[in-house]
NUKE-477668 format. One record per residue (C-alpha): chain; y, z, x; residue number from 0. Coordinates in steps of 0.25 Angstrom, whole numbers. Each point is the difference from the previous one (the first is absolute). Layout:
# NUKE-477668
{cadena:A	yy:Y	zz:Z	xx:X	num:NUM}
...
//
This chain:
# NUKE-477668
{cadena:A	yy:44	zz:-5	xx:111	num:0}
{cadena:A	yy:1	zz:-14	xx:-6	num:1}
{cadena:A	yy:4	zz:-3	xx:-14	num:2}
{cadena:A	yy:-13	zz:-1	xx:-8	num:3}
{cadena:A	yy:7	zz:-2	xx:-14	num:4}
{cadena:A	yy:-3	zz:-12	xx:-8	num:5}
{cadena:A	yy:3	zz:-6	xx:-13	num:6}
{cadena:A	yy:-11	zz:-6	xx:-9	num:7}
{cadena:A	yy:7	zz:-8	xx:-11	num:8}
{cadena:A	yy:9	zz:11	xx:-3	num:9}
{cadena:A	yy:-9	zz:11	xx:3	num:10}
{cadena:A	yy:6	zz:8	xx:12	num:11}
{cadena:A	yy:-10	zz:7	xx:9	num:12}
{cadena:A	yy:2	zz:9	xx:11	num:13}
{cadena:A	yy:-11	zz:-7	xx:8	num:14}
{cadena:A	yy:-9	zz:-12	xx:-2	num:15}
{cadena:A	yy:-13	zz:7	xx:-2	num:16}
{cadena:A	yy:-7	zz:2	xx:-13	num:17}
{cadena:A	yy:-13	zz:4	xx:-5	num:18}
{cadena:A	yy:-9	zz:-11	xx:-7	num:19}
{cadena:A	yy:-4	zz:3	xx:-15	num:20}
{cadena:A	yy:-14	zz:6	xx:-1	num:21}
{cadena:A	yy:-1	zz:6	xx:14	num:22}
{cadena:A	yy:10	zz:11	xx:-2	num:23}
{cadena:A	yy:-2	zz:6	xx:-14	num:24}
{cadena:A	yy:13	zz:5	xx:-6	num:25}
{cadena:A	yy:5	zz:4	xx:14	num:26}
{cadena:A	yy:-1	zz:15	xx:-3	num:27}
{cadena:A	yy:-15	zz:0	xx:5	num:28}
{cadena:A	yy:5	zz:-3	xx:14	num:29}
{cadena:A	yy:11	zz:11	xx:0	num:30}
{cadena:A	yy:-8	zz:9	xx:8	num:31}
{cadena:A	yy:-1	zz:-9	xx:12	num:32}
{cadena:A	yy:14	zz:-4	xx:1	num:33}
{cadena:A	yy:14	zz:0	xx:-6	num:34}
{cadena:A	yy:-2	zz:-12	xx:-9	num:35}
{cadena:A	yy:15	zz:-1	xx:-3	num:36}
{cadena:A	yy:1	zz:-6	xx:14	num:37}
{cadena:A	yy:-7	zz:-13	xx:-5	num:38}
{cadena:A	yy:8	zz:-11	xx:-4	num:39}
{cadena:A	yy:-7	zz:-2	xx:-13	num:40}
{cadena:A	yy:-13	zz:5	xx:-7	num:41}
{cadena:A	yy:-6	zz:-10	xx:-9	num:42}
{cadena:A	yy:-9	zz:8	xx:-10	num:43}
{cadena:A	yy:-13	zz:-3	xx:-5	num:44}
{cadena:A	yy:-2	zz:-13	xx:-9	num:45}
{cadena:A	yy:5	zz:3	xx:-14	num:46}
{cadena:A	yy:-4	zz:-7	xx:-13	num:47}
{cadena:A	yy:5	zz:1	xx:-15	num:48}
{cadena:A	yy:-13	zz:6	xx:-4	num:49}
{cadena:A	yy:-10	zz:10	xx:6	num:50}
{cadena:A	yy:-10	zz:-7	xx:9	num:51}
{cadena:A	yy:-13	zz:5	xx:5	num:52}
{cadena:A	yy:-2	zz:-10	xx:11	num:53}
{cadena:A	yy:-12	zz:-6	xx:5	num:54}
{cadena:A	yy:-14	zz:7	xx:1	num:55}
{cadena:A	yy:-4	zz:6	xx:13	num:56}
{cadena:A	yy:-3	zz:-3	xx:11	num:57}
{cadena:A	yy:14	zz:-6	xx:2	num:58}
{cadena:A	yy:3	zz:2	xx:15	num:59}
{cadena:A	yy:-7	zz:-6	xx:12	num:60}
{cadena:A	yy:3	zz:1	xx:15	num:61}
{cadena:A	yy:-1	zz:-13	xx:7	num:62}
{cadena:A	yy:3	zz:-4	xx:15	num:63}
{cadena:A	yy:15	zz:3	xx:2	num:64}
{cadena:A	yy:3	zz:2	xx:-14	num:65}
{cadena:A	yy:-5	zz:4	xx:-14	num:66}
{cadena:A	yy:-3	zz:-5	xx:-14	num:67}
{cadena:A	yy:4	zz:6	xx:-13	num:68}
{cadena:A	yy:-1	zz:-3	xx:-14	num:69}
{cadena:A	yy:6	zz:12	xx:-6	num:70}
{cadena:A	yy:6	zz:-9	xx:-12	num:71}
{cadena:A	yy:13	zz:7	xx:-2	num:72}
{cadena:A	yy:-5	zz:13	xx:-5	num:73}
{cadena:A	yy:11	zz:8	xx:-6	num:74}
{cadena:A	yy:4	zz:8	xx:-13	num:75}
{cadena:A	yy:11	zz:-10	xx:-5	num:76}
{cadena:A	yy:15	zz:0	xx:1	num:77}
{cadena:A	yy:2	zz:10	xx:-11	num:78}
{cadena:A	yy:-8	zz:10	xx:8	num:79}
{cadena:A	yy:7	zz:-3	xx:13	num:80}
{cadena:A	yy:14	zz:2	xx:-7	num:81}
{cadena:A	yy:-4	zz:13	xx:-7	num:82}
{cadena:A	yy:-8	zz:6	xx:11	num:83}
{cadena:A	yy:2	zz:-6	xx:14	num:84}
{cadena:A	yy:14	zz:-5	xx:0	num:85}
{cadena:A	yy:6	zz:15	xx:-2	num:86}
{cadena:A	yy:-8	zz:4	xx:12	num:87}
{cadena:A	yy:4	zz:-11	xx:10	num:88}
{cadena:A	yy:14	zz:-4	xx:-5	num:89}
{cadena:A	yy:6	zz:11	xx:10	num:90}
{cadena:A	yy:-6	zz:-7	xx:12	num:91}
{cadena:A	yy:12	zz:-4	xx:8	num:92}
{cadena:A	yy:-5	zz:-14	xx:3	num:93}
{cadena:A	yy:-1	zz:-13	xx:-8	num:94}
{cadena:A	yy:-12	zz:2	xx:-10	num:95}
{cadena:A	yy:-5	zz:-14	xx:-4	num:96}
{cadena:A	yy:-10	zz:-2	xx:-11	num:97}
{cadena:A	yy:-10	zz:-11	xx:1	num:98}
{cadena:A	yy:-2	zz:-7	xx:-13	num:99}
{cadena:A	yy:-11	zz:-8	xx:-5	num:100}
{cadena:A	yy:-5	zz:-5	xx:-13	num:101}
{cadena:A	yy:-11	zz:-9	xx:-8	num:102}
{cadena:A	yy:11	zz:-9	xx:-6	num:103}
{cadena:A	yy:15	zz:-3	xx:1	num:104}
{cadena:A	yy:3	zz:10	xx:-12	num:105}
{cadena:A	yy:-7	zz:11	xx:7	num:106}
{cadena:A	yy:8	zz:-2	xx:13	num:107}
{cadena:A	yy:13	zz:-1	xx:-8	num:108}
{cadena:A	yy:-3	zz:13	xx:-8	num:109}
{cadena:A	yy:-4	zz:8	xx:12	num:110}
{cadena:A	yy:13	zz:-5	xx:8	num:111}
{cadena:A	yy:9	zz:3	xx:-12	num:112}
{cadena:A	yy:-5	zz:15	xx:0	num:113}
{cadena:A	yy:1	zz:1	xx:15	num:114}
{cadena:A	yy:14	zz:-6	xx:-1	num:115}
{cadena:A	yy:5	zz:13	xx:-8	num:116}
{cadena:A	yy:-4	zz:9	xx:12	num:117}
{cadena:A	yy:12	zz:4	xx:7	num:118}
{cadena:A	yy:-7	zz:3	xx:13	num:119}
{cadena:A	yy:-8	zz:-12	xx:2	num:120}
{cadena:A	yy:9	zz:-11	xx:6	num:121}
{cadena:A	yy:-10	zz:-11	xx:1	num:122}
{cadena:A	yy:-14	zz:-5	xx:-4	num:123}
{cadena:A	yy:-10	zz:-8	xx:7	num:124}
{cadena:A	yy:-6	zz:-10	xx:-10	num:125}
{cadena:A	yy:-15	zz:-2	xx:4	num:126}
{cadena:A	yy:-3	zz:-15	xx:-4	num:127}
{cadena:A	yy:-11	zz:0	xx:10	num:128}
{cadena:A	yy:-11	zz:10	xx:-2	num:129}
{cadena:A	yy:-14	zz:-6	xx:3	num:130}
{cadena:A	yy:-7	zz:12	xx:-6	num:131}
{cadena:A	yy:3	zz:-2	xx:-15	num:132}
{cadena:A	yy:-7	zz:-10	xx:-10	num:133}
{cadena:A	yy:13	zz:-2	xx:-8	num:134}
{cadena:A	yy:14	zz:-2	xx:5	num:135}
{cadena:A	yy:5	zz:3	xx:14	num:136}
{cadena:A	yy:-5	zz:-11	xx:9	num:137}
{cadena:A	yy:-1	zz:-10	xx:-12	num:138}
{cadena:A	yy:15	zz:0	xx:0	num:139}
{cadena:A	yy:2	zz:0	xx:15	num:140}
{cadena:A	yy:-9	zz:-12	xx:4	num:141}
{cadena:A	yy:9	zz:-11	xx:-7	num:142}
{cadena:A	yy:15	zz:-2	xx:1	num:143}
{cadena:A	yy:1	zz:-2	xx:-15	num:144}
{cadena:A	yy:-8	zz:13	xx:-3	num:145}
{cadena:A	yy:8	zz:8	xx:11	num:146}
{cadena:A	yy:14	zz:-5	xx:-6	num:147}
{cadena:A	yy:-4	zz:3	xx:-14	num:148}
{cadena:A	yy:-3	zz:15	xx:2	num:149}
{cadena:A	yy:12	zz:2	xx:10	num:150}
{cadena:A	yy:10	zz:-7	xx:-9	num:151}
{cadena:A	yy:-5	zz:9	xx:-12	num:152}
{cadena:A	yy:1	zz:13	xx:8	num:153}
{cadena:A	yy:13	zz:-4	xx:6	num:154}
{cadena:A	yy:7	zz:-1	xx:-14	num:155}
{cadena:A	yy:-6	zz:14	xx:-3	num:156}
{cadena:A	yy:2	zz:7	xx:13	num:157}
{cadena:A	yy:14	zz:2	xx:6	num:158}
{cadena:A	yy:-3	zz:7	xx:13	num:159}
{cadena:A	yy:-6	zz:-5	xx:13	num:160}
{cadena:A	yy:-12	zz:-9	xx:-2	num:161}
{cadena:A	yy:-10	zz:-2	xx:11	num:162}
{cadena:A	yy:-11	zz:-10	xx:-3	num:163}
{cadena:A	yy:-13	zz:2	xx:8	num:164}
{cadena:A	yy:-7	zz:-13	xx:3	num:165}
{cadena:A	yy:-15	zz:-4	xx:1	num:166}
{cadena:A	yy:-5	zz:-6	xx:13	num:167}
{cadena:A	yy:-11	zz:-7	xx:-8	num:168}
{cadena:A	yy:8	zz:-12	xx:-2	num:169}
{cadena:A	yy:1	zz:-14	xx:6	num:170}
{cadena:A	yy:15	zz:1	xx:3	num:171}
{cadena:A	yy:6	zz:13	xx:-1	num:172}
{cadena:A	yy:14	zz:-5	xx:4	num:173}
{cadena:A	yy:1	zz:-8	xx:-13	num:174}
{cadena:A	yy:-4	zz:13	xx:-8	num:175}
{cadena:A	yy:11	zz:7	xx:7	num:176}
{cadena:A	yy:10	zz:-10	xx:-4	num:177}
{cadena:A	yy:-4	zz:0	xx:-14	num:178}
{cadena:A	yy:2	zz:15	xx:-2	num:179}
{cadena:A	yy:13	zz:-1	xx:8	num:180}
{cadena:A	yy:5	zz:-10	xx:-10	num:181}
{cadena:A	yy:-5	zz:9	xx:-11	num:182}
{cadena:A	yy:9	zz:12	xx:4	num:183}
{cadena:A	yy:-8	zz:8	xx:10	num:184}
{cadena:A	yy:9	zz:8	xx:10	num:185}
{cadena:A	yy:-11	zz:0	xx:11	num:186}
{cadena:A	yy:-15	zz:-3	xx:2	num:187}
{cadena:A	yy:-10	zz:8	xx:6	num:188}
{cadena:A	yy:-13	zz:-6	xx:7	num:189}
{cadena:A	yy:-11	zz:0	xx:2	num:190}
{cadena:A	yy:-9	zz:7	xx:-10	num:191}
{cadena:A	yy:-15	zz:1	xx:3	num:192}
{cadena:A	yy:-8	zz:-12	xx:4	num:193}
{cadena:A	yy:-13	zz:-3	xx:-9	num:194}
{cadena:A	yy:-12	zz:4	xx:7	num:195}
{cadena:A	yy:-14	zz:6	xx:-2	num:196}
{cadena:A	yy:-11	zz:9	xx:7	num:197}
{cadena:A	yy:-15	zz:-1	xx:-2	num:198}
{cadena:A	yy:-11	zz:11	xx:3	num:199}
{cadena:A	yy:-10	zz:-8	xx:7	num:200}
{cadena:A	yy:-11	zz:10	xx:-2	num:201}
{cadena:A	yy:2	zz:2	xx:-15	num:202}
{cadena:A	yy:4	zz:-15	xx:-1	num:203}
{cadena:A	yy:11	zz:4	xx:-9	num:204}
{cadena:A	yy:16	zz:-1	xx:0	num:205}
{cadena:A	yy:6	zz:13	xx:6	num:206}
{cadena:A	yy:11	zz:0	xx:-11	num:207}
{cadena:A	yy:-2	zz:1	xx:-15	num:208}
{cadena:A	yy:8	zz:-12	xx:-2	num:209}
{cadena:A	yy:-6	zz:-8	xx:11	num:210}
{cadena:A	yy:13	zz:-5	xx:6	num:211}
{cadena:A	yy:12	zz:9	xx:3	num:212}
{cadena:A	yy:13	zz:0	xx:8	num:213}
{cadena:A	yy:-1	zz:0	xx:15	num:214}
{cadena:A	yy:11	zz:8	xx:8	num:215}
{cadena:A	yy:2	zz:6	xx:13	num:216}
{cadena:A	yy:2	zz:-6	xx:14	num:217}
{cadena:A	yy:-9	zz:-12	xx:-2	num:218}
{cadena:A	yy:10	zz:-6	xx:-10	num:219}
{cadena:A	yy:13	zz:2	xx:9	num:220}
{cadena:A	yy:-1	zz:-14	xx:6	num:221}
{cadena:A	yy:0	zz:-6	xx:-14	num:222}
{cadena:A	yy:11	zz:9	xx:-5	num:223}
{cadena:A	yy:9	zz:-3	xx:12	num:224}
{cadena:A	yy:-2	zz:-15	xx:-2	num:225}
{cadena:A	yy:4	zz:1	xx:-15	num:226}
{cadena:A	yy:12	zz:9	xx:3	num:227}
{cadena:A	yy:5	zz:-10	xx:10	num:228}
{cadena:A	yy:-2	zz:-12	xx:-10	num:229}
{cadena:A	yy:6	zz:7	xx:-12	num:230}
{cadena:A	yy:12	zz:5	xx:8	num:231}
{cadena:A	yy:4	zz:-14	xx:3	num:232}
{cadena:A	yy:-2	zz:-4	xx:-14	num:233}
{cadena:A	yy:9	zz:10	xx:-8	num:234}
{cadena:A	yy:13	zz:6	xx:2	num:235}
{cadena:A	yy:-4	zz:14	xx:-6	num:236}
{cadena:A	yy:-5	zz:11	xx:9	num:237}
{cadena:A	yy:-15	zz:0	xx:3	num:238}
{cadena:A	yy:-8	zz:13	xx:1	num:239}
{cadena:A	yy:-12	zz:-2	xx:9	num:240}
{cadena:A	yy:-13	zz:7	xx:-1	num:241}
{cadena:A	yy:-15	zz:-2	xx:4	num:242}
{cadena:A	yy:-7	zz:7	xx:12	num:243}
{cadena:A	yy:12	zz:8	xx:5	num:244}
{cadena:A	yy:-5	zz:12	xx:8	num:245}
{cadena:A	yy:11	zz:3	xx:10	num:246}
{cadena:A	yy:14	zz:-3	xx:4	num:247}
{cadena:A	yy:-4	zz:-12	xx:8	num:248}
{cadena:A	yy:-6	zz:-6	xx:-12	num:249}
{cadena:A	yy:12	zz:3	xx:-9	num:250}
{cadena:A	yy:9	zz:-7	xx:11	num:251}
{cadena:A	yy:-8	zz:-12	xx:0	num:252}
{cadena:A	yy:3	zz:-1	xx:-15	num:253}
{cadena:A	yy:15	zz:1	xx:2	num:254}
{cadena:A	yy:0	zz:-11	xx:10	num:255}
{cadena:A	yy:-8	zz:-9	xx:-9	num:256}
{cadena:A	yy:11	zz:2	xx:-11	num:257}
{cadena:A	yy:-3	zz:13	xx:-7	num:258}
{cadena:A	yy:12	zz:9	xx:-3	num:259}
{cadena:A	yy:-9	zz:12	xx:-4	num:260}
{cadena:A	yy:-14	zz:3	xx:1	num:261}
{cadena:A	yy:-11	zz:8	xx:-8	num:262}
{cadena:A	yy:-11	zz:8	xx:6	num:263}
{cadena:A	yy:-13	zz:1	xx:-7	num:264}
{cadena:A	yy:-14	zz:2	xx:5	num:265}
{cadena:A	yy:5	zz:7	xx:12	num:266}
{cadena:A	yy:4	zz:12	xx:-9	num:267}
{cadena:A	yy:-15	zz:3	xx:-2	num:268}
{cadena:A	yy:-2	zz:1	xx:15	num:269}
{cadena:A	yy:13	zz:7	xx:4	num:270}
{cadena:A	yy:8	zz:7	xx:-12	num:271}
{cadena:A	yy:12	zz:1	xx:9	num:272}
{cadena:A	yy:-1	zz:-14	xx:6	num:273}
{cadena:A	yy:14	zz:-4	xx:-7	num:274}
{cadena:A	yy:7	zz:10	xx:8	num:275}
{cadena:A	yy:-6	zz:-5	xx:13	num:276}
{cadena:A	yy:4	zz:-15	xx:-4	num:277}
{cadena:A	yy:14	zz:4	xx:-3	num:278}
{cadena:A	yy:1	zz:7	xx:13	num:279}
{cadena:A	yy:-6	zz:-12	xx:8	num:280}
{cadena:A	yy:9	zz:-10	xx:-7	num:281}
{cadena:A	yy:12	zz:8	xx:5	num:282}
{cadena:A	yy:-6	zz:1	xx:14	num:283}
{cadena:A	yy:-2	zz:-15	xx:1	num:284}
{cadena:A	yy:14	zz:-3	xx:-5	num:285}
{cadena:A	yy:6	zz:10	xx:11	num:286}
{cadena:A	yy:-9	zz:-6	xx:11	num:287}
{cadena:A	yy:4	zz:-14	xx:-4	num:288}
{cadena:A	yy:15	zz:3	xx:-1	num:289}
{cadena:A	yy:1	zz:-3	xx:-15	num:290}
{cadena:A	yy:10	zz:8	xx:-8	num:291}
{cadena:A	yy:-6	zz:-3	xx:-14	num:292}
{cadena:A	yy:-14	zz:-3	xx:-5	num:293}
{cadena:A	yy:7	zz:-12	xx:-8	num:294}
{cadena:A	yy:2	zz:-7	xx:14	num:295}
{cadena:A	yy:-15	zz:-2	xx:2	num:296}
{cadena:A	yy:-3	zz:-6	xx:-15	num:297}
{cadena:A	yy:-4	zz:-14	xx:2	num:298}
{cadena:A	yy:3	zz:0	xx:15	num:299}
{cadena:A	yy:-14	zz:-6	xx:4	num:300}
{cadena:A	yy:3	zz:-10	xx:11	num:301}
{cadena:A	yy:-7	zz:-13	xx:-3	num:302}
//
């Protein structure tokens, strides 16, 4: 067995495989399919300061090699999470990480402050990149000044590991990454979904209620790999890669491109136990290649 342990900006993980927010619920939903404590980290459903109904239906659509969604951060708010969900998940023996979003900087800060007080939540993933909400989210993630402003404010309020999730819907993602690093991020995760749309030709109408939505799945992997490679060269903090990872080979490609850890998203809908197969496949690859640790292949792409 190779050493699969990694450290992401101070967050120690037993292996480099996490689940992407919004695709794994609060973790407990998948407990019937596998031992979820064996995952390196579980990033729970996006959480906001106040209750959000999300966008109207329909808000999911299948596309070739992927899917579109415009769920819109539906959740019952951070206080509900603290009172009802946290007591149920705090005993899960892995890193339980909360994805935090907001409509303004004050919302982000207030939510982060509340989560900072939760003993068994060691990190947050700050979502400044959601393409499915009309306010906040991606508005902060598309400019260096916007990204730096929200990360800087949250950094002052949040004392644990701060991972910042970046949007691919920008001109230069490396510059955005450098701005959040300067503002105090411990790590960056990328990519969030790409903007896309689907049309029903017979009805001559959009498939999604919001017309456009976030594209995920295998179709986005080449873009995600390119951006992880660019960002890993631009920043000194660890990079978490995601976007179209369906199997261990996909994950290994992200490590070679410079990611220190990965997140699995859309694949969870197809195979609920895919994370276990990816962890096993990474180990098999390292053994076959003679590597003693997964860290040896991070950024090892030969160019």
